[in-house]
CHARMM-style PDB file with segment names, atoms N, HN, CA, C and O in Angstrom:
ATOM      1  N   MET     1       4.046  -3.318 -23.579  1.00  0.00      PROA
ATOM      2  CA  MET     1       4.419  -2.077 -22.959  1.00  0.00      PROA
ATOM      3  C   MET     1       3.246  -1.435 -22.215  1.00  0.00      PROA
ATOM      4  O   MET     1       3.462  -0.767 -21.203  1.00  0.00      PROA
ATOM      5  N   THR     2       2.036  -1.616 -22.680  1.00  0.00      PROA
ATOM      6  HN  THR     2       1.861  -2.158 -23.502  1.00  0.00      PROA
ATOM      7  CA  THR     2       0.897  -0.996 -22.019  1.00  0.00      PROA
ATOM      8  C   THR     2       0.639  -1.610 -20.645  1.00  0.00      PROA
ATOM      9  O   THR     2       0.185  -0.911 -19.740  1.00  0.00      PROA
ATOM     10  N   SER     3       0.919  -2.899 -20.472  1.00  0.00      PROA
ATOM     11  HN  SER     3       1.288  -3.467 -21.208  1.00  0.00      PROA
ATOM     12  CA  SER     3       0.715  -3.511 -19.162  1.00  0.00      PROA
ATOM     13  C   SER     3       1.695  -2.931 -18.145  1.00  0.00      PROA
ATOM     14  O   SER     3       1.359  -2.795 -16.968  1.00  0.00      PROA
ATOM     15  N   GLU     4       2.904  -2.590 -18.593  1.00  0.00      PROA
ATOM     16  HN  GLU     4       3.176  -2.701 -19.549  1.00  0.00      PROA
ATOM     17  CA  GLU     4       3.886  -1.972 -17.699  1.00  0.00      PROA
ATOM     18  C   GLU     4       3.433  -0.564 -17.303  1.00  0.00      PROA
ATOM     19  O   GLU     4       3.573  -0.167 -16.146  1.00  0.00      PROA
ATOM     20  N   LYS     5       2.894   0.184 -18.259  1.00  0.00      PROA
ATOM     21  HN  LYS     5       2.780  -0.138 -19.199  1.00  0.00      PROA
ATOM     22  CA  LYS     5       2.399   1.523 -17.958  1.00  0.00      PROA
ATOM     23  C   LYS     5       1.196   1.446 -17.018  1.00  0.00      PROA
ATOM     24  O   LYS     5       1.067   2.268 -16.111  1.00  0.00      PROA
ATOM     25  N   THR     6       0.331   0.483 -17.224  1.00  0.00      PROA
ATOM     26  HN  THR     6       0.436  -0.184 -17.961  1.00  0.00      PROA
ATOM     27  CA  THR     6      -0.828   0.299 -16.362  1.00  0.00      PROA
ATOM     28  C   THR     6      -0.387  -0.034 -14.948  1.00  0.00      PROA
ATOM     29  O   THR     6      -0.933   0.502 -13.983  1.00  0.00      PROA
ATOM     30  N   PHE     7       0.601  -0.917 -14.817  1.00  0.00      PROA
ATOM     31  HN  PHE     7       1.045  -1.353 -15.600  1.00  0.00      PROA
ATOM     32  CA  PHE     7       1.117  -1.282 -13.500  1.00  0.00      PROA
ATOM     33  C   PHE     7       1.684  -0.053 -12.789  1.00  0.00      PROA
ATOM     34  O   PHE     7       1.386   0.175 -11.617  1.00  0.00      PROA
ATOM     35  N   ILE     8       2.487   0.727 -13.480  1.00  0.00      PROA
ATOM     36  HN  ILE     8       2.729   0.541 -14.433  1.00  0.00      PROA
ATOM     37  CA  ILE     8       3.105   1.909 -12.871  1.00  0.00      PROA
ATOM     38  C   ILE     8       2.042   2.926 -12.481  1.00  0.00      PROA
ATOM     39  O   ILE     8       2.142   3.544 -11.421  1.00  0.00      PROA
ATOM     40  N   THR     9       1.038   3.108 -13.310  1.00  0.00      PROA
ATOM     41  HN  THR     9       0.957   2.607 -14.171  1.00  0.00      PROA
ATOM     42  CA  THR     9      -0.042   4.038 -13.002  1.00  0.00      PROA
ATOM     43  C   THR     9      -0.797   3.599 -11.751  1.00  0.00      PROA
ATOM     44  O   THR     9      -1.050   4.410 -10.860  1.00  0.00      PROA
ATOM     45  N   LYS    10      -1.156   2.322 -11.684  1.00  0.00      PROA
ATOM     46  HN  LYS    10      -0.950   1.664 -12.407  1.00  0.00      PROA
ATOM     47  CA  LYS    10      -1.860   1.803 -10.507  1.00  0.00      PROA
ATOM     48  C   LYS    10      -0.980   1.879  -9.266  1.00  0.00      PROA
ATOM     49  O   LYS    10      -1.469   2.179  -8.176  1.00  0.00      PROA
ATOM     50  N   TYR    11       0.306   1.612  -9.421  1.00  0.00      PROA
ATOM     51  HN  TYR    11       0.703   1.368 -10.305  1.00  0.00      PROA
ATOM     52  CA  TYR    11       1.260   1.672  -8.325  1.00  0.00      PROA
ATOM     53  C   TYR    11       1.318   3.089  -7.743  1.00  0.00      PROA
ATOM     54  O   TYR    11       1.226   3.272  -6.529  1.00  0.00      PROA
ATOM     55  N   LEU    12       1.467   4.071  -8.604  1.00  0.00      PROA
ATOM     56  HN  LEU    12       1.541   3.923  -9.590  1.00  0.00      PROA
ATOM     57  CA  LEU    12       1.547   5.461  -8.151  1.00  0.00      PROA
ATOM     58  C   LEU    12       0.220   5.945  -7.567  1.00  0.00      PROA
ATOM     59  O   LEU    12       0.213   6.667  -6.569  1.00  0.00      PROA
ATOM     60  N   ASP    13      -0.892   5.560  -8.172  1.00  0.00      PROA
ATOM     61  HN  ASP    13      -0.887   4.974  -8.982  1.00  0.00      PROA
ATOM     62  CA  ASP    13      -2.208   5.922  -7.643  1.00  0.00      PROA
ATOM     63  C   ASP    13      -2.417   5.324  -6.257  1.00  0.00      PROA
ATOM     64  O   ASP    13      -2.976   5.974  -5.374  1.00  0.00      PROA
ATOM     65  N   THR    14      -1.969   4.088  -6.066  1.00  0.00      PROA
ATOM     66  HN  THR    14      -1.515   3.560  -6.783  1.00  0.00      PROA
ATOM     67  CA  THR    14      -2.111   3.429  -4.773  1.00  0.00      PROA
ATOM     68  C   THR    14      -1.286   4.144  -3.708  1.00  0.00      PROA
ATOM     69  O   THR    14      -1.741   4.300  -2.575  1.00  0.00      PROA
ATOM     70  N   ILE    15      -0.092   4.575  -4.057  1.00  0.00      PROA
ATOM     71  HN  ILE    15       0.278   4.449  -4.978  1.00  0.00      PROA
ATOM     72  CA  ILE    15       0.747   5.311  -3.108  1.00  0.00      PROA
ATOM     73  C   ILE    15       0.050   6.603  -2.679  1.00  0.00      PROA
ATOM     74  O   ILE    15      -0.005   6.920  -1.491  1.00  0.00      PROA
ATOM     75  N   ILE    16      -0.474   7.335  -3.641  1.00  0.00      PROA
ATOM     76  HN  ILE    16      -0.429   7.077  -4.606  1.00  0.00      PROA
ATOM     77  CA  ILE    16      -1.138   8.608  -3.325  1.00  0.00      PROA
ATOM     78  C   ILE    16      -2.391   8.381  -2.495  1.00  0.00      PROA
ATOM     79  O   ILE    16      -2.625   9.097  -1.521  1.00  0.00      PROA
ATOM     80  N   GLU    17      -3.200   7.394  -2.866  1.00  0.00      PROA
ATOM     81  HN  GLU    17      -3.009   6.812  -3.656  1.00  0.00      PROA
ATOM     82  CA  GLU    17      -4.434   7.122  -2.135  1.00  0.00      PROA
ATOM     83  C   GLU    17      -4.151   6.675  -0.708  1.00  0.00      PROA
ATOM     84  O   GLU    17      -4.799   7.148   0.226  1.00  0.00      PROA
ATOM     85  N   LEU    18      -3.187   5.767  -0.523  1.00  0.00      PROA
ATOM     86  HN  LEU    18      -2.660   5.383  -1.282  1.00  0.00      PROA
ATOM     87  CA  LEU    18      -2.855   5.310   0.825  1.00  0.00      PROA
ATOM     88  C   LEU    18      -2.286   6.437   1.677  1.00  0.00      PROA
ATOM     89  O   LEU    18      -2.568   6.526   2.872  1.00  0.00      PROA
ATOM     90  N   SER    19      -1.492   7.287   1.064  1.00  0.00      PROA
ATOM     91  HN  SER    19      -1.262   7.216   0.094  1.00  0.00      PROA
ATOM     92  CA  SER    19      -0.930   8.416   1.792  1.00  0.00      PROA
ATOM     93  C   SER    19      -2.039   9.351   2.273  1.00  0.00      PROA
ATOM     94  O   SER    19      -2.009   9.817   3.412  1.00  0.00      PROA
ATOM     95  N   ASN    20      -2.993   9.619   1.429  1.00  0.00      PROA
ATOM     96  HN  ASN    20      -3.017   9.241   0.503  1.00  0.00      PROA
ATOM     97  CA  ASN    20      -4.108  10.495   1.801  1.00  0.00      PROA
ATOM     98  C   ASN    20      -5.021   9.855   2.840  1.00  0.00      PROA
ATOM     99  O   ASN    20      -5.497  10.534   3.750  1.00  0.00      PROA
ATOM    100  N   GLU    21      -5.267   8.554   2.712  1.00  0.00      PROA
ATOM    101  HN  GLU    21      -4.880   8.002   1.973  1.00  0.00      PROA
ATOM    102  CA  GLU    21      -6.204   7.867   3.598  1.00  0.00      PROA
ATOM    103  C   GLU    21      -5.609   7.567   4.974  1.00  0.00      PROA
ATOM    104  O   GLU    21      -6.339   7.551   5.965  1.00  0.00      PROA
ATOM    105  N   THR    22      -4.307   7.332   5.052  1.00  0.00      PROA
ATOM    106  HN  THR    22      -3.714   7.345   4.246  1.00  0.00      PROA
ATOM    107  CA  THR    22      -3.697   6.955   6.327  1.00  0.00      PROA
ATOM    108  C   THR    22      -2.958   8.094   7.001  1.00  0.00      PROA
ATOM    109  O   THR    22      -2.670   8.012   8.195  1.00  0.00      PROA
ATOM    110  N   GLY    23      -2.645   9.143   6.280  1.00  0.00      PROA
ATOM    111  HN  GLY    23      -2.879   9.210   5.310  1.00  0.00      PROA
ATOM    112  CA  GLY    23      -1.897  10.246   6.851  1.00  0.00      PROA
ATOM    113  C   GLY    23      -0.402   9.999   6.900  1.00  0.00      PROA
ATOM    114  O   GLY    23       0.343  10.781   7.489  1.00  0.00      PROA
ATOM    115  N   MET    24       0.034   8.923   6.289  1.00  0.00      PROA
ATOM    116  HN  MET    24      -0.571   8.287   5.810  1.00  0.00      PROA
ATOM    117  CA  MET    24       1.462   8.613   6.230  1.00  0.00      PROA
ATOM    118  C   MET    24       2.090   9.359   5.058  1.00  0.00      PROA
ATOM    119  O   MET    24       1.401   9.760   4.120  1.00  0.00      PROA
ATOM    120  N   SER    25       3.405   9.540   5.127  1.00  0.00      PROA
ATOM    121  HN  SER    25       3.965   9.215   5.890  1.00  0.00      PROA
ATOM    122  CA  SER    25       4.085  10.195   4.011  1.00  0.00      PROA
ATOM    123  C   SER    25       4.140   9.247   2.812  1.00  0.00      PROA
ATOM    124  O   SER    25       4.027   8.031   2.963  1.00  0.00      PROA
ATOM    125  N   LYS    26       4.310   9.809   1.650  1.00  0.00      PROA
ATOM    126  HN  LYS    26       4.402  10.797   1.528  1.00  0.00      PROA
ATOM    127  CA  LYS    26       4.384   8.999   0.433  1.00  0.00      PROA
ATOM    128  C   LYS    26       5.606   8.086   0.469  1.00  0.00      PROA
ATOM    129  O   LYS    26       5.570   6.978  -0.066  1.00  0.00      PROA
ATOM    130  N   LYS    27       6.674   8.541   1.089  1.00  0.00      PROA
ATOM    131  HN  LYS    27       6.703   9.441   1.524  1.00  0.00      PROA
ATOM    132  CA  LYS    27       7.886   7.726   1.199  1.00  0.00      PROA
ATOM    133  C   LYS    27       7.638   6.489   2.074  1.00  0.00      PROA
ATOM    134  O   LYS    27       8.096   5.395   1.743  1.00  0.00      PROA
ATOM    135  N   GLU    28       6.919   6.659   3.183  1.00  0.00      PROA
ATOM    136  HN  GLU    28       6.547   7.547   3.452  1.00  0.00      PROA
ATOM    137  CA  GLU    28       6.598   5.529   4.056  1.00  0.00      PROA
ATOM    138  C   GLU    28       5.667   4.545   3.359  1.00  0.00      PROA
ATOM    139  O   GLU    28       5.856   3.332   3.439  1.00  0.00      PROA
ATOM    140  N   VAL    29       4.664   5.082   2.675  1.00  0.00      PROA
ATOM    141  HN  VAL    29       4.511   6.068   2.610  1.00  0.00      PROA
ATOM    142  CA  VAL    29       3.717   4.221   1.956  1.00  0.00      PROA
ATOM    143  C   VAL    29       4.435   3.452   0.859  1.00  0.00      PROA
ATOM    144  O   VAL    29       4.173   2.268   0.648  1.00  0.00      PROA
ATOM    145  N   ARG    30       5.338   4.124   0.165  1.00  0.00      PROA
ATOM    146  HN  ARG    30       5.551   5.086   0.337  1.00  0.00      PROA
ATOM    147  CA  ARG    30       6.079   3.453  -0.908  1.00  0.00      PROA
ATOM    148  C   ARG    30       6.917   2.306  -0.356  1.00  0.00      PROA
ATOM    149  O   ARG    30       6.991   1.242  -0.971  1.00  0.00      PROA
ATOM    150  N   ALA    31       7.546   2.511   0.796  1.00  0.00      PROA
ATOM    151  HN  ALA    31       7.485   3.375   1.296  1.00  0.00      PROA
ATOM    152  CA  ALA    31       8.353   1.455   1.404  1.00  0.00      PROA
ATOM    153  C   ALA    31       7.487   0.245   1.753  1.00  0.00      PROA
ATOM    154  O   ALA    31       7.868  -0.895   1.485  1.00  0.00      PROA
ATOM    155  N   ILE    32       6.327   0.494   2.348  1.00  0.00      PROA
ATOM    156  HN  ILE    32       6.018   1.420   2.565  1.00  0.00      PROA
ATOM    157  CA  ILE    32       5.422  -0.610   2.707  1.00  0.00      PROA
ATOM    158  C   ILE    32       4.917  -1.317   1.458  1.00  0.00      PROA
ATOM    159  O   ILE    32       4.867  -2.546   1.416  1.00  0.00      PROA
ATOM    160  N   LEU    33       4.543  -0.552   0.447  1.00  0.00      PROA
ATOM    161  HN  LEU    33       4.584   0.446   0.481  1.00  0.00      PROA
ATOM    162  CA  LEU    33       4.030  -1.130  -0.792  1.00  0.00      PROA
ATOM    163  C   LEU    33       5.113  -1.942  -1.505  1.00  0.00      PROA
ATOM    164  O   LEU    33       4.830  -3.012  -2.043  1.00  0.00      PROA
ATOM    165  N   ASP    34       6.335  -1.446  -1.512  1.00  0.00      PROA
ATOM    166  HN  ASP    34       6.565  -0.576  -1.076  1.00  0.00      PROA
ATOM    167  CA  ASP    34       7.429  -2.182  -2.140  1.00  0.00      PROA
ATOM    168  C   ASP    34       7.669  -3.520  -1.444  1.00  0.00      PROA
ATOM    169  O   ASP    34       7.909  -4.531  -2.105  1.00  0.00      PROA
ATOM    170  N   ILE    35       7.606  -3.529  -0.129  1.00  0.00      PROA
ATOM    171  HN  ILE    35       7.411  -2.708   0.408  1.00  0.00      PROA
ATOM    172  CA  ILE    35       7.765  -4.784   0.616  1.00  0.00      PROA
ATOM    173  C   ILE    35       6.625  -5.740   0.286  1.00  0.00      PROA
ATOM    174  O   ILE    35       6.842  -6.938   0.104  1.00  0.00      PROA
ATOM    175  N   THR    36       5.425  -5.210   0.211  1.00  0.00      PROA
ATOM    176  HN  THR    36       5.248  -4.236   0.359  1.00  0.00      PROA
ATOM    177  CA  THR    36       4.256  -6.046  -0.102  1.00  0.00      PROA
ATOM    178  C   THR    36       4.360  -6.655  -1.497  1.00  0.00      PROA
ATOM    179  O   THR    36       3.989  -7.812  -1.695  1.00  0.00      PROA
ATOM    180  N   LEU    37       4.854  -5.896  -2.455  1.00  0.00      PROA
ATOM    181  HN  LEU    37       5.155  -4.956  -2.294  1.00  0.00      PROA
ATOM    182  CA  LEU    37       4.912  -6.352  -3.844  1.00  0.00      PROA
ATOM    183  C   LEU    37       6.165  -7.158  -4.175  1.00  0.00      PROA
ATOM    184  O   LEU    37       6.260  -7.714  -5.269  1.00  0.00      PROA
ATOM    185  N   SER    38       7.113  -7.233  -3.271  1.00  0.00      PROA
ATOM    186  HN  SER    38       7.036  -6.781  -2.383  1.00  0.00      PROA
ATOM    187  CA  SER    38       8.413  -7.825  -3.587  1.00  0.00      PROA
ATOM    188  C   SER    38       8.346  -9.291  -4.009  1.00  0.00      PROA
ATOM    189  O   SER    38       9.163  -9.728  -4.819  1.00  0.00      PROA
ATOM    190  N   ASN    39       7.412 -10.045  -3.491  1.00  0.00      PROA
ATOM    191  HN  ASN    39       6.748  -9.690  -2.833  1.00  0.00      PROA
ATOM    192  CA  ASN    39       7.351 -11.477  -3.808  1.00  0.00      PROA
ATOM    193  C   ASN    39       6.147 -11.849  -4.662  1.00  0.00      PROA
ATOM    194  O   ASN    39       5.735 -13.010  -4.673  1.00  0.00      PROA
ATOM    195  N   GLN    40       5.579 -10.888  -5.375  1.00  0.00      PROA
ATOM    196  HN  GLN    40       5.913  -9.945  -5.367  1.00  0.00      PROA
ATOM    197  CA  GLN    40       4.382 -11.168  -6.160  1.00  0.00      PROA
ATOM    198  C   GLN    40       4.639 -10.944  -7.644  1.00  0.00      PROA
ATOM    199  O   GLN    40       5.503 -10.160  -8.039  1.00  0.00      PROA
ATOM    200  N   ASN    41       3.874 -11.647  -8.437  1.00  0.00      PROA
ATOM    201  HN  ASN    41       3.173 -12.284  -8.117  1.00  0.00      PROA
ATOM    202  CA  ASN    41       3.923 -11.494  -9.887  1.00  0.00      PROA
ATOM    203  C   ASN    41       3.158 -10.218 -10.270  1.00  0.00      PROA
ATOM    204  O   ASN    41       1.976 -10.093  -9.948  1.00  0.00      PROA
ATOM    205  N   PRO    42       3.809  -9.279 -10.944  1.00  0.00      PROA
ATOM    206  CA  PRO    42       3.140  -8.007 -11.280  1.00  0.00      PROA
ATOM    207  C   PRO    42       1.846  -8.166 -12.088  1.00  0.00      PROA
ATOM    208  O   PRO    42       0.975  -7.298 -12.032  1.00  0.00      PROA
ATOM    209  N   LYS    43       1.718  -9.246 -12.823  1.00  0.00      PROA
ATOM    210  HN  LYS    43       2.425  -9.951 -12.869  1.00  0.00      PROA
ATOM    211  CA  LYS    43       0.514  -9.447 -13.635  1.00  0.00      PROA
ATOM    212  C   LYS    43      -0.681  -9.901 -12.800  1.00  0.00      PROA
ATOM    213  O   LYS    43      -1.824  -9.771 -13.238  1.00  0.00      PROA
ATOM    214  N   LEU    44      -0.429 -10.431 -11.602  1.00  0.00      PROA
ATOM    215  HN  LEU    44       0.500 -10.537 -11.246  1.00  0.00      PROA
ATOM    216  CA  LEU    44      -1.497 -10.974 -10.770  1.00  0.00      PROA
ATOM    217  C   LEU    44      -1.850 -10.097  -9.575  1.00  0.00      PROA
ATOM    218  O   LEU    44      -2.588 -10.530  -8.690  1.00  0.00      PROA
ATOM    219  N   ILE    45      -1.341  -8.889  -9.536  1.00  0.00      PROA
ATOM    220  HN  ILE    45      -0.742  -8.537 -10.254  1.00  0.00      PROA
ATOM    221  CA  ILE    45      -1.526  -8.014  -8.379  1.00  0.00      PROA
ATOM    222  C   ILE    45      -2.883  -7.317  -8.446  1.00  0.00      PROA
ATOM    223  O   ILE    45      -3.273  -6.766  -9.476  1.00  0.00      PROA
ATOM    224  N   ASN    46      -3.589  -7.360  -7.315  1.00  0.00      PROA
ATOM    225  HN  ASN    46      -3.272  -7.807  -6.479  1.00  0.00      PROA
ATOM    226  CA  ASN    46      -4.845  -6.633  -7.166  1.00  0.00      PROA
ATOM    227  C   ASN    46      -4.578  -5.486  -6.192  1.00  0.00      PROA
ATOM    228  O   ASN    46      -4.519  -5.702  -4.982  1.00  0.00      PROA
ATOM    229  N   PHE    47      -4.419  -4.283  -6.707  1.00  0.00      PROA
ATOM    230  HN  PHE    47      -4.467  -4.108  -7.691  1.00  0.00      PROA
ATOM    231  CA  PHE    47      -4.042  -3.147  -5.877  1.00  0.00      PROA
ATOM    232  C   PHE    47      -5.115  -2.778  -4.864  1.00  0.00      PROA
ATOM    233  O   PHE    47      -4.790  -2.285  -3.784  1.00  0.00      PROA
ATOM    234  N   ASN    48      -6.381  -3.002  -5.181  1.00  0.00      PROA
ATOM    235  HN  ASN    48      -6.645  -3.402  -6.059  1.00  0.00      PROA
ATOM    236  CA  ASN    48      -7.444  -2.712  -4.215  1.00  0.00      PROA
ATOM    237  C   ASN    48      -7.340  -3.619  -2.999  1.00  0.00      PROA
ATOM    238  O   ASN    48      -7.523  -3.169  -1.868  1.00  0.00      PROA
ATOM    239  N   GLU    49      -7.052  -4.874  -3.223  1.00  0.00      PROA
ATOM    240  HN  GLU    49      -6.904  -5.240  -4.142  1.00  0.00      PROA
ATOM    241  CA  GLU    49      -6.897  -5.820  -2.125  1.00  0.00      PROA
ATOM    242  C   GLU    49      -5.676  -5.475  -1.279  1.00  0.00      PROA
ATOM    243  O   GLU    49      -5.734  -5.524  -0.050  1.00  0.00      PROA
ATOM    244  N   ILE    50      -4.585  -5.131  -1.929  1.00  0.00      PROA
ATOM    245  HN  ILE    50      -4.538  -5.092  -2.927  1.00  0.00      PROA
ATOM    246  CA  ILE    50      -3.365  -4.768  -1.212  1.00  0.00      PROA
ATOM    247  C   ILE    50      -3.590  -3.500  -0.399  1.00  0.00      PROA
ATOM    248  O   ILE    50      -3.124  -3.398   0.736  1.00  0.00      PROA
ATOM    249  N   LYS    51      -4.293  -2.544  -0.966  1.00  0.00      PROA
ATOM    250  HN  LYS    51      -4.671  -2.627  -1.888  1.00  0.00      PROA
ATOM    251  CA  LYS    51      -4.579  -1.291  -0.262  1.00  0.00      PROA
ATOM    252  C   LYS    51      -5.398  -1.567   1.000  1.00  0.00      PROA
ATOM    253  O   LYS    51      -5.126  -0.993   2.055  1.00  0.00      PROA
ATOM    254  N   THR    52      -6.388  -2.436   0.895  1.00  0.00      PROA
ATOM    255  HN  THR    52      -6.609  -2.902   0.038  1.00  0.00      PROA
ATOM    256  CA  THR    52      -7.209  -2.792   2.045  1.00  0.00      PROA
ATOM    257  C   THR    52      -6.375  -3.483   3.115  1.00  0.00      PROA
ATOM    258  O   THR    52      -6.523  -3.189   4.301  1.00  0.00      PROA
ATOM    259  N   GLU    53      -5.503  -4.395   2.709  1.00  0.00      PROA
ATOM    260  HN  GLU    53      -5.382  -4.634   1.746  1.00  0.00      PROA
ATOM    261  CA  GLU    53      -4.664  -5.106   3.662  1.00  0.00      PROA
ATOM    262  C   GLU    53      -3.699  -4.164   4.379  1.00  0.00      PROA
ATOM    263  O   GLU    53      -3.483  -4.305   5.583  1.00  0.00      PROA
ATOM    264  N   ILE    54      -3.124  -3.219   3.669  1.00  0.00      PROA
ATOM    265  HN  ILE    54      -3.299  -3.105   2.691  1.00  0.00      PROA
ATOM    266  CA  ILE    54      -2.199  -2.266   4.288  1.00  0.00      PROA
ATOM    267  C   ILE    54      -2.940  -1.375   5.276  1.00  0.00      PROA
ATOM    268  O   ILE    54      -2.437  -1.121   6.371  1.00  0.00      PROA
ATOM    269  N   LYS    55      -4.132  -0.894   4.909  1.00  0.00      PROA
ATOM    270  HN  LYS    55      -4.541  -1.101   4.020  1.00  0.00      PROA
ATOM    271  CA  LYS    55      -4.908  -0.063   5.825  1.00  0.00      PROA
ATOM    272  C   LYS    55      -5.287  -0.848   7.080  1.00  0.00      PROA
ATOM    273  O   LYS    55      -5.258  -0.301   8.182  1.00  0.00      PROA
ATOM    274  N   THR    56      -5.640  -2.116   6.925  1.00  0.00      PROA
ATOM    275  HN  THR    56      -5.663  -2.561   6.029  1.00  0.00      PROA
ATOM    276  CA  THR    56      -5.965  -2.961   8.069  1.00  0.00      PROA
ATOM    277  C   THR    56      -4.747  -3.142   8.964  1.00  0.00      PROA
ATOM    278  O   THR    56      -4.858  -3.056  10.187  1.00  0.00      PROA
ATOM    279  N   PHE    57      -3.596  -3.390   8.370  1.00  0.00      PROA
ATOM    280  HN  PHE    57      -3.506  -3.460   7.376  1.00  0.00      PROA
ATOM    281  CA  PHE    57      -2.354  -3.565   9.118  1.00  0.00      PROA
ATOM    282  C   PHE    57      -2.023  -2.308   9.921  1.00  0.00      PROA
ATOM    283  O   PHE    57      -1.679  -2.401  11.099  1.00  0.00      PROA
ATOM    284  N   VAL    58      -2.121  -1.149   9.301  1.00  0.00      PROA
ATOM    285  HN  VAL    58      -2.400  -1.074   8.344  1.00  0.00      PROA
ATOM    286  CA  VAL    58      -1.822   0.112   9.974  1.00  0.00      PROA
ATOM    287  C   VAL    58      -2.818   0.362  11.102  1.00  0.00      PROA
ATOM    288  O   VAL    58      -2.424   0.785  12.189  1.00  0.00      PROA
ATOM    289  N   THR    59      -4.091   0.109  10.860  1.00  0.00      PROA
ATOM    290  HN  THR    59      -4.411  -0.235   9.977  1.00  0.00      PROA
ATOM    291  CA  THR    59      -5.122   0.306  11.874  1.00  0.00      PROA
ATOM    292  C   THR    59      -4.887  -0.581  13.088  1.00  0.00      PROA
ATOM    293  O   THR    59      -4.988  -0.117  14.224  1.00  0.00      PROA
ATOM    294  N   ILE    60      -4.575  -1.847  12.858  1.00  0.00      PROA
ATOM    295  HN  ILE    60      -4.492  -2.224  11.935  1.00  0.00      PROA
ATOM    296  CA  ILE    60      -4.327  -2.776  13.962  1.00  0.00      PROA
ATOM    297  C   ILE    60      -3.113  -2.327  14.769  1.00  0.00      PROA
ATOM    298  O   ILE    60      -3.137  -2.384  15.998  1.00  0.00      PROA
ATOM    299  N   ASN    61      -2.059  -1.884  14.102  1.00  0.00      PROA
ATOM    300  HN  ASN    61      -2.039  -1.838  13.103  1.00  0.00      PROA
ATOM    301  CA  ASN    61      -0.865  -1.437  14.816  1.00  0.00      PROA
ATOM    302  C   ASN    61      -1.135  -0.173  15.631  1.00  0.00      PROA
ATOM    303  O   ASN    61      -0.646  -0.050  16.753  1.00  0.00      PROA
ATOM    304  N   ILE    62      -1.893   0.752  15.094  1.00  0.00      PROA
ATOM    305  HN  ILE    62      -2.291   0.652  14.182  1.00  0.00      PROA
ATOM    306  CA  ILE    62      -2.226   1.967  15.843  1.00  0.00      PROA
ATOM    307  C   ILE    62      -3.088   1.615  17.051  1.00  0.00      PROA
ATOM    308  O   ILE    62      -2.860   2.123  18.149  1.00  0.00      PROA
ATOM    309  N   PHE    63      -4.071   0.753  16.851  1.00  0.00      PROA
ATOM    310  HN  PHE    63      -4.257   0.341  15.960  1.00  0.00      PROA
ATOM    311  CA  PHE    63      -4.928   0.331  17.951  1.00  0.00      PROA
ATOM    312  C   PHE    63      -4.101  -0.370  19.031  1.00  0.00      PROA
ATOM    313  O   PHE    63      -4.329  -0.152  20.221  1.00  0.00      PROA
ATOM    314  N   SER    64      -3.165  -1.192  18.635  1.00  0.00      PROA
ATOM    315  HN  SER    64      -2.980  -1.369  17.668  1.00  0.00      PROA
ATOM    316  CA  SER    64      -2.279  -1.883  19.580  1.00  0.00      PROA
ATOM    317  C   SER    64      -1.461  -0.886  20.394  1.00  0.00      PROA
ATOM    318  O   SER    64      -1.305  -1.057  21.603  1.00  0.00      PROA
ATOM    319  N   LEU    65      -0.944   0.143  19.750  1.00  0.00      PROA
ATOM    320  HN  LEU    65      -1.071   0.281  18.767  1.00  0.00      PROA
ATOM    321  CA  LEU    65      -0.166   1.157  20.466  1.00  0.00      PROA
ATOM    322  C   LEU    65      -1.038   1.935  21.453  1.00  0.00      PROA
ATOM    323  O   LEU    65      -0.601   2.236  22.563  1.00  0.00      PROA
ATOM    324  N   VAL    66      -2.258   2.257  21.054  1.00  0.00      PROA
ATOM    325  HN  VAL    66      -2.613   2.012  20.152  1.00  0.00      PROA
ATOM    326  CA  VAL    66      -3.158   2.986  21.933  1.00  0.00      PROA
ATOM    327  C   VAL    66      -3.515   2.137  23.156  1.00  0.00      PROA
ATOM    328  O   VAL    66      -3.593   2.655  24.270  1.00  0.00      PROA
ATOM    329  N   CYS    67      -3.728   0.846  22.952  1.00  0.00      PROA
ATOM    330  HN  CYS    67      -3.665   0.425  22.047  1.00  0.00      PROA
ATOM    331  CA  CYS    67      -4.071  -0.043  24.060  1.00  0.00      PROA
ATOM    332  C   CYS    67      -2.919  -0.204  25.052  1.00  0.00      PROA
ATOM    333  O   CYS    67      -3.155  -0.476  26.229  1.00  0.00      PROA
ATOM    334  N   LYS    68      -1.700  -0.044  24.601  1.00  0.00      PROA
ATOM    335  HN  LYS    68      -1.508   0.176  23.645  1.00  0.00      PROA
ATOM    336  CA  LYS    68      -0.541  -0.180  25.482  1.00  0.00      PROA
ATOM    337  C   LYS    68      -0.356   1.039  26.385  1.00  0.00      PROA
ATOM    338  O   LYS    68       0.385   0.973  27.366  1.00  0.00      PROA
ATOM    339  N   LEU    69      -1.018   2.142  26.067  1.00  0.00      PROA
ATOM    340  HN  LEU    69      -1.620   2.195  25.270  1.00  0.00      PROA
ATOM    341  CA  LEU    69      -0.879   3.356  26.891  1.00  0.00      PROA
ATOM    342  C   LEU    69      -1.559   3.192  28.179  1.00  0.00      PROA
ATOM    343  OT1 LEU    69      -1.550   4.107  29.003  1.00  0.00      PROA
TER     344      LEU     69
END
């Protein structure tokens, strides 16, 4: 049971941190995080790595949109 609580705590902390760091709403961050976690084993998830990958993805997409202007 403690591993489930740890997972949920890290999951919620990641949502809050990504929302604060990217300026996205918590609902948008949760949707992206849920898609990212959908095909992974909860015991093998590294939330720091996932957070970095999501921030990189968002940054690249924003840069791409700016370049198209």
